[in-house]
PAGU-391624 format. One line per 4 residues: number of its first residue (from 0); their letters; for each residue x, z negated, y negated of N, C-alpha, C, O. Coordinates in pm, whole numbers. Last residue first. Layout:
// PAGU-391624
NUM> a> X Z Y X Z Y X Z Y X Z Y | ...
//
This chain:
// PAGU-391624
146> xxxx> 12568 -11050 8431 12536 -11184 8378 12640 -11227 8277 12630 -11336 8221 | 12551 -10814 8594 12554 -10810 8448 12513 -10943 8386 12429 -10945 8295 | 12781 -10862 8866 12646 -10864 8813 12655 -10864 8662 12755 -10910 8606 | 12981 -10745 9136 12966 -10776 8994 12819 -10776 8958 12741 -10699 9014
142> xxxx> 13056 -10883 9454 12980 -10788 9373 12967 -10837 9228 12945 -10955 9203 | 13395 -10980 9513 13254 -11017 9506 13180 -10915 9420 13237 -10865 9323 | 13656 -10916 9497 13587 -10870 9617 13441 -10914 9621 13370 -10889 9718 | 13861 -10784 9227 13773 -10881 9290 13702 -10825 9411 13688 -10704 9426
138> xxxx> 14040 -10648 9069 14062 -10647 9214 13975 -10748 9287 14009 -10792 9396 | 14013 -10606 8804 14063 -10738 8845 14091 -10745 8995 14158 -10837 9042 | 13901 -10355 8803 14033 -10373 8741 14097 -10505 8783 14219 -10515 8796 | 13656 -10416 8926 13750 -10322 8990 13890 -10339 8934 13988 -10336 9009
134> xxxx> 13539 -10589 8737 13569 -10638 8873 13670 -10547 8943 13760 -10596 9011 | 13509 -10412 8522 13590 -10534 8505 13633 -10587 8643 13748 -10624 8662 | 13330 -10230 8640 13465 -10188 8601 13557 -10308 8587 13671 -10306 8634 | 13108 -10394 8655 13168 -10347 8780 13310 -10296 8753 13400 -10316 8835
130> xxxx> 13050 -10417 8391 13087 -10539 8464 13154 -10502 8597 13245 -10571 8643 | 12985 -10147 8354 13100 -10205 8283 13145 -10336 8346 13265 -10363 8353 | 12755 -10108 8500 12875 -10031 8535 13000 -10093 8473 13107 -10091 8533 | 12581 -10289 8356 12616 -10308 8497 12744 -10234 8535 12833 -10294 8596
126> xxxx> 12496 -10239 8097 12627 -10302 8115 12669 -10319 8262 12781 -10361 8289 | 12243 -10126 8109 12350 -10050 8044 12488 -10109 8073 12587 -10036 8073 | 12100 -10332 8229 12106 -10200 8294 12226 -10122 8240 12301 -10061 8315 | 12121 -10531 8042 12186 -10551 8172 12195 -10420 8250 12288 -10401 8328
122> xxxx> 11963 -10422 7840 12106 -10440 7817 12180 -10457 7949 12289 -10403 7967 | 11695 -10427 7887 11768 -10309 7932 11919 -10321 7912 11994 -10238 7963 | 11593 -10652 7768 11588 -10647 7915 11666 -10527 7969 11700 -10525 8088 | 11621 -10596 7489 11709 -10692 7558 11706 -10684 7710 11809 -10708 7774
118> xxxx> 11619 -10341 7311 11541 -10374 7430 11624 -10468 7517 11689 -10422 7611 | 11798 -10287 7119 11661 -10312 7073 11569 -10354 7187 11456 -10397 7165 | 12020 -10217 7257 12019 -10352 7200 11881 -10389 7145 11851 -10506 7126 | 11997 -9953 7319 11943 -10049 7416 11941 -10190 7360 11867 -10276 7410
114> xxxx> 12125 -9795 7130 11985 -9827 7110 11929 -9929 7208 11823 -9986 7183 | 12377 -9731 7227 12363 -9841 7132 12219 -9885 7111 12193 -10000 7077 | 12421 -9510 7378 12355 -9622 7444 12336 -9743 7352 12283 -9845 7395 | 12566 -9336 7226 12425 -9304 7249 12350 -9420 7313 12227 -9427 7303
110> xxxx> 12830 -9414 7234 12748 -9466 7125 12599 -9437 7145 12515 -9506 7088 | 12961 -9268 7421 12903 -9395 7465 12811 -9455 7359 12724 -9536 7390 | 13086 -9056 7299 12950 -9036 7350 12883 -9165 7392 12760 -9172 7397 | 13297 -9275 7118 13256 -9138 7145 13111 -9130 7190 13023 -9189 7128
106> xxxx> 13417 -9517 7062 13326 -9509 7176 13278 -9368 7207 13223 -9345 7314 | 13711 -9652 6986 13636 -9530 6959 13547 -9505 7080 13597 -9476 7189 | 13699 -10010 6948 13738 -9891 7024 13654 -9771 6979 13539 -9788 6938 | 13577 -10208 6813 13705 -10162 6761 13752 -10037 6833 13837 -9964 6781
102> xxxx> 13248 -10284 6715 13336 -10226 6816 13464 -10177 6751 13461 -10112 6647 | 13163 -10586 6554 13177 -10440 6549 13279 -10392 6651 13384 -10454 6670 | 13021 -10843 6757 13116 -10797 6657 13134 -10647 6668 13122 -10589 6775 | 12702 -10755 6902 12811 -10847 6871 12901 -10792 6762 12860 -10706 6684
98> xxxx> 12500 -10609 7006 12493 -10639 6864 12598 -10739 6821 12586 -10800 6715 | 12516 -10525 7262 12465 -10661 7241 12451 -10696 7094 12396 -10801 7061 | 12621 -10271 7254 12487 -10290 7312 12431 -10429 7293 12310 -10449 7305 | 12872 -10308 7118 12773 -10210 7075 12634 -10243 7125 12539 -10243 7047
94> xxxx> 13007 -10496 7274 12970 -10531 7136 12861 -10436 7085 12768 -10479 7016 | 13044 -10339 7503 12963 -10462 7511 12917 -10504 7372 12802 -10543 7353 | 13214 -10144 7400 13082 -10107 7448 12991 -10229 7453 12875 -10223 7411 | 13442 -10298 7340 13371 -10226 7234 13230 -10188 7275 13137 -10198 7195
90> xxxx> 13513 -10385 7596 13478 -10483 7492 13399 -10418 7380 13301 -10474 7330 | 13568 -10134 7713 13466 -10221 7770 13418 -10324 7666 13298 -10346 7650 | 13782 -10052 7558 13660 -9973 7557 13543 -10056 7608 13432 -10050 7555 | 13965 -10247 7637 13924 -10240 7496 13794 -10160 7482 13706 -10197 7404
86> xxxx> 13991 -10177 7908 13938 -10309 7871 13891 -10311 7726 13787 -10370 7695 | 14104 -9923 7878 13974 -9937 7944 13911 -10072 7911 13790 -10079 7887 | 14348 -9990 7764 14253 -9911 7685 14113 -9920 7745 14014 -9923 7672 | 14460 -10123 7983 14437 -10196 7858 14337 -10121 7770 14251 -10183 7708
82> xxxx> 14479 -9915 8168 14393 -10029 8199 14362 -10108 8072 14250 -10156 8055 | 14459 -9605 7986 14534 -9711 8053 14436 -9823 8085 14324 -9825 8034 | 14270 -9307 8046 14290 -9434 7975 14379 -9526 8057 14374 -9527 8180 | 14206 -9087 8196 14325 -9080 8111 14355 -9206 8033 14454 -9211 7960
78> xxxx> 13866 -9157 8204 13971 -9066 8251 14084 -9057 8148 14062 -9025 8032 | 13660 -9299 8082 13776 -9370 8138 13893 -9280 8175 14007 -9325 8176 | 13450 -9134 8007 13533 -9194 7902 13660 -9257 7956 13759 -9268 7884 | 13330 -9071 8252 13389 -8965 8169 13488 -9023 8069 13596 -8967 8048
74> xxxx> 13240 -9321 8328 13342 -9255 8409 13407 -9139 8335 13525 -9112 8353 | 13050 -9369 8122 13169 -9453 8135 13278 -9382 8214 13394 -9381 8174 | 12853 -9181 8175 12928 -9172 8050 13057 -9253 8056 13160 -9211 8004 | 12770 -9284 8428 12815 -9146 8413 12902 -9131 8287 13012 -9075 8293
70> xxxx> 12685 -9543 8364 12794 -9523 8460 12854 -9383 8446 12976 -9367 8452 | 12477 -9478 8186 12589 -9560 8142 12709 -9542 8233 12822 -9528 8186 | 12304 -9336 8352 12365 -9269 8237 12487 -9347 8188 12588 -9287 8153 | 12230 -9542 8530 12299 -9424 8579 12371 -9351 8465 12486 -9310 8480
66> xxxx> 12101 -9721 8354 12213 -9765 8437 12296 -9646 8484 12419 -9650 8478 | 11900 -9554 8253 11999 -9614 8163 12121 -9658 8241 12234 -9635 8198 | 11749 -9481 8480 11815 -9378 8400 11924 -9437 8311 12029 -9376 8294 | 11818 -9718 8749 11734 -9656 8647 11816 -9556 8566 11938 -9547 8582
62> xxxx> 11990 -9642 9059 11946 -9727 8950 11858 -9650 8853 11829 -9533 8874 | 12226 -9629 9318 12093 -9596 9270 12053 -9695 9162 12078 -9815 9171 | 12546 -9478 9392 12448 -9585 9396 12315 -9535 9345 12292 -9415 9331 | 12883 -9422 9284 12765 -9385 9361 12672 -9505 9364 12715 -9618 9341
58> xxxx> 13146 -9286 9080 13053 -9391 9120 12946 -9333 9209 12921 -9212 9210 | 13484 -9247 8965 13361 -9195 9023 13272 -9314 9059 13318 -9427 9068 | 13770 -9151 8798 13668 -9256 8808 13540 -9190 8859 13494 -9090 8803 | 14115 -9088 8794 13983 -9046 8840 13893 -9168 8845 13935 -9276 8889
54> xxxx> 14322 -9210 8652 14325 -9065 8671 14188 -9011 8710 14147 -8903 8666 | 14412 -9454 8449 14297 -9416 8530 14293 -9263 8536 14264 -9197 8437 | 14740 -9578 8466 14646 -9488 8399 14534 -9450 8496 14560 -9417 8612 | 14941 -9711 8601 14863 -9785 8502 14760 -9703 8427 14699 -9753 8332
50> xxxx> 15031 -9526 8789 15119 -9566 8678 15041 -9632 8565 15072 -9612 8447 | 14703 -9449 8866 14842 -9415 8893 14925 -9450 8769 14892 -9408 8658 | 14399 -9514 9012 14489 -9552 8904 14632 -9522 8948 14675 -9565 9055 | 14091 -9425 9075 14225 -9386 9121 14315 -9410 9001 14309 -9338 8901
46> xxxx> 13799 -9611 9148 13902 -9570 9053 14027 -9526 9127 14063 -9583 9230 | 13454 -9639 9190 13582 -9605 9252 13679 -9559 9144 13644 -9477 9058 | 13177 -9850 9214 13269 -9779 9126 13401 -9759 9199 13453 -9852 9261 | 12854 -9855 9323 12992 -9877 9364 13077 -9789 9275 13053 -9669 9262
42> xxxx> 12549 -10014 9229 12646 -9906 9222 12779 -9952 9278 12810 -10071 9281 | 12202 -10075 9181 12325 -10097 9259 12419 -9982 9234 12377 -9867 9219 | 11916 -10234 9047 12020 -10131 9031 12144 -10172 9110 12185 -10288 9108 | 11726 -10437 9057 11767 -10376 9181 11869 -10264 9169 11906 -10204 9270
38> xxxx> 11653 -10589 8841 11580 -10464 8862 11620 -10391 8989 11556 -10293 9027 | 11790 -10833 8864 11663 -10827 8792 11583 -10701 8822 11460 -10704 8828 | 12036 -10800 8989 11927 -10862 9065 11791 -10855 8995 11688 -10869 9060 | 12238 -10544 8996 12156 -10609 8895 12036 -10669 8967 11943 -10596 9001
34> xxxx> 12563 -10505 9116 12424 -10523 9152 12353 -10596 9039 12402 -10699 8992 | 12855 -10328 9220 12776 -10394 9116 12631 -10399 9157 12582 -10308 9224 | 13176 -10327 9372 13032 -10308 9381 12965 -10384 9269 13011 -10491 9228 | 13483 -10150 9327 13402 -10272 9317 13256 -10232 9329 13217 -10119 9300
30> xxxx> 13822 -10041 9372 13677 -10021 9377 13609 -10156 9362 13670 -10261 9381 | 14123 -9859 9376 14048 -9974 9327 13900 -9941 9338 13859 -9827 9317 | 14205 -9629 9478 14290 -9744 9508 14235 -9872 9444 14295 -9978 9456 | 14046 -9348 9628 14042 -9460 9534 14139 -9569 9576 14153 -9599 9695
26> xxxx> 14018 -9122 9784 14153 -9164 9747 14156 -9276 9642 14257 -9295 9575 | 13740 -9082 9808 13818 -9125 9925 13955 -9178 9887 14006 -9270 9952 | 13482 -9156 9629 13619 -9113 9601 13709 -9168 9711 13748 -9284 9708 | 13138 -9049 9628 13247 -9129 9684 13382 -9070 9644 13395 -8949 9629
22> xxxx> 12956 -8977 9325 12994 -8958 9463 13115 -9042 9500 13183 -9098 9415 | 12962 -8839 9008 12882 -8912 9106 12930 -8877 9245 12943 -8759 9279 | 13055 -8725 8771 13145 -8807 8852 13071 -8891 8955 13113 -9003 8986 | 12748 -8736 8590 12881 -8681 8610 12961 -8777 8696 12937 -8898 8693
18> xxxx> 12404 -8709 8677 12522 -8791 8646 12652 -8718 8678 12663 -8647 8778 | 12142 -8595 8587 12257 -8521 8641 12386 -8596 8609 12466 -8552 8527 | 11970 -8793 8491 11922 -8697 8591 12036 -8624 8660 12028 -8595 8780 | 12128 -8936 8313 12050 -9007 8413 12005 -8915 8526 12001 -8955 8642
14> xxxx> 12227 -8741 8146 12322 -8813 8232 12249 -8892 8341 12304 -8913 8449 | 11978 -8665 8028 12062 -8568 8097 12159 -8638 8193 12171 -8597 8309 | 11893 -8904 7909 11812 -8843 8015 11896 -8744 8096 11886 -8741 8218 | 12100 -8939 7722 12076 -9040 7825 11996 -8981 7940 12028 -9005 8057
10> xxxx> 12063 -8709 7566 12191 -8731 7634 12172 -8832 7748 12224 -8812 7858 | 11805 -8753 7466 11832 -8636 7550 11961 -8654 7629 11968 -8617 7746 | 11845 -8980 7309 11758 -8989 7426 11782 -8873 7522 11779 -8890 7643 | 12007 -8866 7110 12059 -8974 7195 11976 -8986 7322 12031 -9001 7431
6> xxxx> 11821 -8689 6997 11942 -8637 7060 12001 -8741 7155 12039 -8708 7267 | 11638 -8875 6895 11595 -8782 6998 11715 -8722 7071 11711 -8706 7193 | 11800 -8998 6701 11747 -9078 6812 11701 -8988 6927 11723 -9021 7043 | 11834 -8777 6533 11949 -8838 6597 11905 -8921 6717 11967 -8916 6823
2> xxx> 11573 -8736 6444 11641 -8630 6519 11761 -8686 6594 11787 -8646 6707 | 11528 -8975 6303 11449 -8946 6422 11516 -8839 6507 11517 -8850 6630 | 11689 -8955 6082 11725 -9052 6184 11649 -9026 6314 11702 -9051 6422
//
């Protein structure tokens, strides 16, 4: 189990240091801002949705390694998903990190963030990008927070 935990930590560190899909997306047709008032993490999520399918997901901002890794892994997982599939993934991820009902979505690499449930103060770091995704899909204009 220790080797698995070390692998998970390596994935989080890698995505935290070298986030995938980082940067502005000029052709975004949905976007939202997220802010974690407890630690100061901020991000802007950009989506390009065509025919109900997320074709491109990118983000920019600054935050801790967990917040950045979560956003990086999320943007990878969203590509090619319908909005309904993205919401199911969001629900599954939330269940994973909060210890709620078992996740019904296939979380793939996102499972590496399951360990944050052992550190309640870090759950908001891991879920910031996901709350921002919810706001982007809803078309809201207020910044999302992990509350």
